[in-house]
C-alpha positions as semicolon CSV with decimal commas, in nm:
position;residue;x (nm);y (nm);z (nm)
1;X;-0,910;-1,145;-0,844
2;X;-0,796;-0,802;-0,870
3;X;-0,445;-0,755;-0,934
4;X;-0,217;-0,500;-1,049
5;X;0,128;-0,342;-0,997
6;X;0,279;-0,011;-0,928
7;X;0,268;0,190;-1,240
8;X;0,472;0,484;-1,346
9;X;0,329;0,824;-1,403
10;X;0,651;0,949;-1,589
11;X;0,542;1,136;-1,872
12;X;0,213;1,212;-1,701
13;X;-0,109;1,034;-1,547
14;X;-0,199;0,866;-1,885
15;X;0,110;0,654;-1,896
16;X;-0,054;0,455;-1,614
17;X;-0,328;0,352;-1,874
18;X;-0,055;0,249;-2,127
19;X;0,087;0,029;-1,890
20;X;-0,241;-0,107;-1,763
21;X;-0,324;-0,189;-2,131
22;X;0,016;-0,362;-2,194
23;X;-0,004;-0,577;-1,869
24;X;-0,367;-0,645;-1,882
25;X;-0,414;-0,577;-1,522
26;X;-0,739;-0,492;-1,336
27;X;-0,615;-0,277;-1,068
28;X;-0,331;-0,005;-1,021
29;X;-0,111;0,194;-0,783
30;X;0,110;0,504;-0,865
31;X;0,261;0,823;-0,725
32;X;0,071;1,123;-0,781
33;X;0,394;1,316;-0,808
34;X;0,762;1,246;-0,742
35;X;0,775;1,082;-0,390
36;X;1,093;1,247;-0,291
37;X;1,025;1,626;-0,321
38;X;0,789;1,852;-0,135
39;X;0,662;2,023;-0,447
40;X;0,345;1,932;-0,611
41;X;0,148;2,064;-0,905
42;X;-0,208;2,005;-0,953
43;X;-0,329;1,747;-1,219
44;X;-0,476;1,901;-1,537
45;X;-0,831;1,867;-1,537
46;X;-0,857;1,747;-1,910
47;X;-0,596;1,477;-1,810
48;X;-0,791;1,357;-1,505
49;X;-1,115;1,336;-1,708
50;X;-0,946;1,109;-1,987
51;X;-0,776;0,903;-1,696
52;X;-1,134;0,857;-1,542
53;X;-1,297;0,763;-1,867
54;X;-1,023;0,507;-1,949
55;X;-1,024;0,360;-1,600
56;X;-1,407;0,302;-1,614
57;X;-1,372;0,153;-1,971
58;X;-1,111;-0,103;-1,865
59;X;-1,303;-0,190;-1,531
60;X;-0,984;-0,090;-1,291
61;X;-1,044;-0,140;-0,926
62;X;-0,896;-0,042;-0,715
63;X;-0,727;0,271;-0,832
64;X;-0,456;0,351;-0,564
65;X;-0,251;0,652;-0,506
66;X;0,065;0,593;-0,276
67;X;0,170;0,868;-0,045
68;X;0,502;1,053;-0,088
69;X;0,781;0,910;0,099
70;X;0,851;1,251;0,274
71;X;0,507;1,250;0,471
72;X;0,586;1,203;0,836
73;X;0,286;1,298;1,062
74;X;0,458;1,196;1,390
75;X;0,802;1,357;1,312
76;X;1,016;1,544;1,602
77;X;1,043;1,827;1,383
78;X;0,787;2,072;1,382
79;X;0,851;2,188;1,045
80;X;0,837;1,832;0,888
81;X;0,483;1,784;1,052
82;X;0,365;2,101;0,918
83;X;0,511;2,038;0,550
84;X;0,392;1,676;0,582
85;X;0,015;1,824;0,664
86;X;0,028;2,047;0,359
87;X;0,164;1,773;0,117
88;X;-0,078;1,530;0,236
89;X;-0,353;1,757;0,172
90;X;-0,234;1,833;-0,188
91;X;-0,189;1,478;-0,253
92;X;-0,541;1,399;-0,140
93;X;-0,694;1,679;-0,364
94;X;-0,500;1,576;-0,662
95;X;-0,628;1,197;-0,571
96;X;-0,993;1,311;-0,562
97;X;-1,203;1,179;-0,846
98;X;-0,950;0,957;-0,980
99;X;-0,849;0,712;-0,713
100;X;-1,017;0,480;-0,463
101;X;-0,759;0,442;-0,212
102;X;-0,460;0,630;-0,071
103;X;-0,188;0,429;0,105
104;X;-0,012;0,596;0,379
105;X;0,292;0,500;0,597
106;X;0,227;0,626;0,959
107;X;0,590;0,603;1,064
108;X;0,636;0,727;1,432
109;X;0,848;0,916;1,687
110;X;1,063;0,641;1,849
111;X;1,103;0,834;2,148
112;X;0,752;0,826;2,244
113;X;0,504;0,536;2,357
114;X;0,257;0,396;2,128
115;X;-0,010;0,572;2,296
116;X;0,146;0,932;2,269
117;X;0,218;0,858;1,907
118;X;-0,168;0,755;1,858
119;X;-0,256;1,085;2,036
120;X;-0,046;1,281;1,783
121;X;-0,182;1,104;1,496
122;X;-0,539;1,173;1,600
123;X;-0,457;1,555;1,668
124;X;-0,266;1,564;1,318
125;X;-0,583;1,441;1,133
126;X;-0,808;1,671;1,340
127;X;-0,624;1,979;1,175
128;X;-0,640;1,847;0,813
129;X;-0,872;2,000;0,554
130;X;-0,967;1,693;0,342
131;X;-1,173;1,582;0,053
132;X;-1,349;1,291;0,186
133;X;-1,402;1,098;-0,135
134;X;-1,057;0,927;-0,115
135;X;-1,025;0,643;0,135
136;X;-0,720;0,622;0,351
137;X;-0,529;0,296;0,413
138;X;-0,268;0,252;0,672
139;X;0,009;0,027;0,576
140;X;0,235;-0,210;0,776
141;X;0,614;-0,138;0,796
142;X;0,917;-0,354;0,817
143;X;1,039;-0,175;1,139
144;X;0,912;0,030;1,403
145;X;0,565;0,045;1,575
146;X;0,349;-0,044;1,268
147;X;0,576;-0,347;1,207
148;X;0,342;-0,511;1,466
149;X;0,002;-0,535;1,299
150;X;-0,160;-0,509;1,651
151;X;-0,019;-0,165;1,667
152;X;-0,117;-0,067;1,321
153;X;-0,449;-0,180;1,421
154;X;-0,446;0,033;1,714
155;X;-0,349;0,327;1,510
156;X;-0,636;0,247;1,250
157;X;-0,917;0,186;1,532
158;X;-0,828;0,513;1,696
159;X;-0,926;0,699;1,385
160;X;-1,168;0,479;1,202
161;X;-1,472;0,685;1,271
162;X;-1,278;0,981;1,098
163;X;-1,436;0,958;0,749
164;X;-1,134;0,931;0,519
165;X;-0,958;0,648;0,734
166;X;-1,094;0,343;0,592
167;X;-0,897;0,045;0,654
168;X;-0,558;-0,160;0,632
169;X;-0,301;-0,249;0,356
170;X;-0,062;-0,508;0,449
171;X;0,264;-0,568;0,237
172;X;0,396;-0,927;0,256
173;X;0,738;-0,840;0,247
174;X;0,712;-0,604;0,537
175;X;0,509;-0,881;0,726
176;X;0,781;-1,131;0,664
177;X;1,067;-0,893;0,769
178;X;0,879;-0,795;1,080
179;X;0,876;-1,148;1,209
180;X;0,542;-1,290;1,072
181;X;0,658;-1,582;0,901
182;X;0,393;-1,645;0,626
183;X;0,543;-1,973;0,512
184;X;0,373;-2,141;0,805
185;X;0,013;-2,198;0,872
186;X;0,085;-2,044;1,242
187;X;0,228;-1,731;1,102
188;X;-0,064;-1,667;0,875
189;X;-0,311;-1,726;1,144
190;X;-0,133;-1,478;1,370
191;X;-0,168;-1,231;1,089
192;X;-0,543;-1,294;1,082
193;X;-0,581;-1,283;1,450
194;X;-0,423;-0,945;1,470
195;X;-0,634;-0,789;1,187
196;X;-0,929;-0,865;1,425
197;X;-1,178;-0,884;1,113
198;X;-1,051;-0,965;0,770
199;X;-1,283;-0,653;0,670
200;X;-1,025;-0,422;0,799
201;X;-0,812;-0,534;0,521
202;X;-0,862;-0,339;0,184
203;X;-0,539;-0,410;-0,003
204;X;-0,243;-0,645;-0,012
205;X;0,096;-0,522;-0,158
206;X;0,229;-0,851;-0,270
207;X;0,616;-0,888;-0,265
208;X;0,883;-1,124;-0,167
209;X;1,133;-1,013;0,055
210;X;1,525;-0,998;0,001
211;X;1,586;-1,004;0,358
212;X;1,559;-1,281;0,619
213;X;1,254;-1,324;0,842
214;X;1,254;-1,054;1,135
215;X;1,552;-0,858;0,959
216;X;1,337;-0,553;1,002
217;X;1,494;-0,446;0,685
218;X;1,281;-0,336;0,398
219;X;1,390;-0,484;0,073
220;X;1,128;-0,620;-0,187
221;X;1,218;-0,893;-0,430
222;X;1,076;-1,076;-0,729
223;X;0,794;-1,316;-0,642
224;X;0,913;-1,653;-0,571
225;X;1,299;-1,560;-0,556
226;X;1,310;-1,404;-0,210
227;X;1,325;-1,558;0,137
228;X;0,928;-1,615;0,120
229;X;0,944;-1,806;-0,190
230;X;0,680;-1,998;-0,397
231;X;0,591;-2,234;-0,093
232;X;0,557;-1,940;0,100
233;X;0,295;-1,757;-0,122
234;X;0,123;-2,104;-0,170
235;X;0,073;-2,128;0,202
236;X;-0,043;-1,748;0,229
237;X;-0,310;-1,828;-0,045
238;X;-0,415;-2,144;0,110
239;X;-0,616;-1,918;0,343
240;X;-0,921;-1,801;0,129
241;X;-0,964;-1,478;0,311
242;X;-0,663;-1,335;0,121
243;X;-0,810;-1,433;-0,224
244;X;-1,092;-1,181;-0,217
245;X;-0,841;-0,889;-0,128
246;X;-0,713;-0,688;-0,421
247;X;-0,319;-0,723;-0,498
248;X;-0,056;-0,474;-0,609
249;X;0,282;-0,588;-0,678
250;X;0,572;-0,350;-0,588
251;X;0,834;-0,581;-0,718
252;X;1,167;-0,472;-0,860
253;X;1,168;-0,391;-1,241
254;X;1,418;-0,276;-1,499
255;X;1,106;-0,261;-1,751
256;X;0,754;-0,382;-1,781
257;X;0,878;-0,752;-1,865
258;X;0,959;-0,795;-1,498
259;X;0,603;-0,699;-1,408
260;X;0,477;-0,967;-1,681
261;X;0,671;-1,229;-1,529
262;X;0,585;-1,160;-1,159
263;X;0,232;-1,133;-1,258
264;X;0,243;-1,469;-1,439
265;X;0,405;-1,643;-1,144
266;X;0,142;-1,484;-0,910
267;X;-0,160;-1,598;-1,130
268;X;-0,028;-1,954;-1,136
269;X;0,024;-1,954;-0,744
270;X;-0,353;-1,838;-0,703
271;X;-0,478;-2,111;-0,947
272;X;-0,290;-2,383;-0,805
273;X;-0,109;-2,413;-1,137
274;X;0,252;-2,372;-0,993
275;X;0,470;-2,692;-0,969
């Protein structure tokens, strides 16, 4: 099983390596720069080399970069779309050579139909100048069009032949908050049905939810302490299809001890040793 957490790049990219070694994880995710600002600097090539060498030595896979919160390809604001284009290109350029996947929230223009949004996203991607070495994964949301996995798949399916677009990332908190009850067999079977093929799923963000089923409110919580709970995750992993997908935890943390605790619980659940 490949499992990691969202690591911090505070102090530089090599802080990710320090956290991986402390947590003893074999996958990672991080922001390439502050996710709440438009400005971005290129990563020093020497820092990249040390990072790549360390990742190879530690056998880390996948290495995931999460997109900035500001990127909104389908915004009604033309300036935001243009800034999103430039920032996405810059983030992917910085990610090239050091990451396997790049996770992107599509968002949407809620004044337009699904088909209109899909056409706009195709147009957005056609104008991008990208390095194809980083594979883009579309992530589901807790609300809006992509809270429905069927819609998320339609966005992906419309661009899957565009070489950087590679697959899907599902967040368990978002799944639950959008109405898929992963605490039940029927709920998980509905997820698998909407994915069409499990091969479309490349990554799972494993998070408990602080809010209720169908709340459409995105609030992550510690594994087993939220509305999904231990039994919900036990049910989820009863489906062997998900046991082969890399996991990244994005659970709350004051320090790395919170990550250690959540990782311990997840490992017990997967191994059938919890309770």
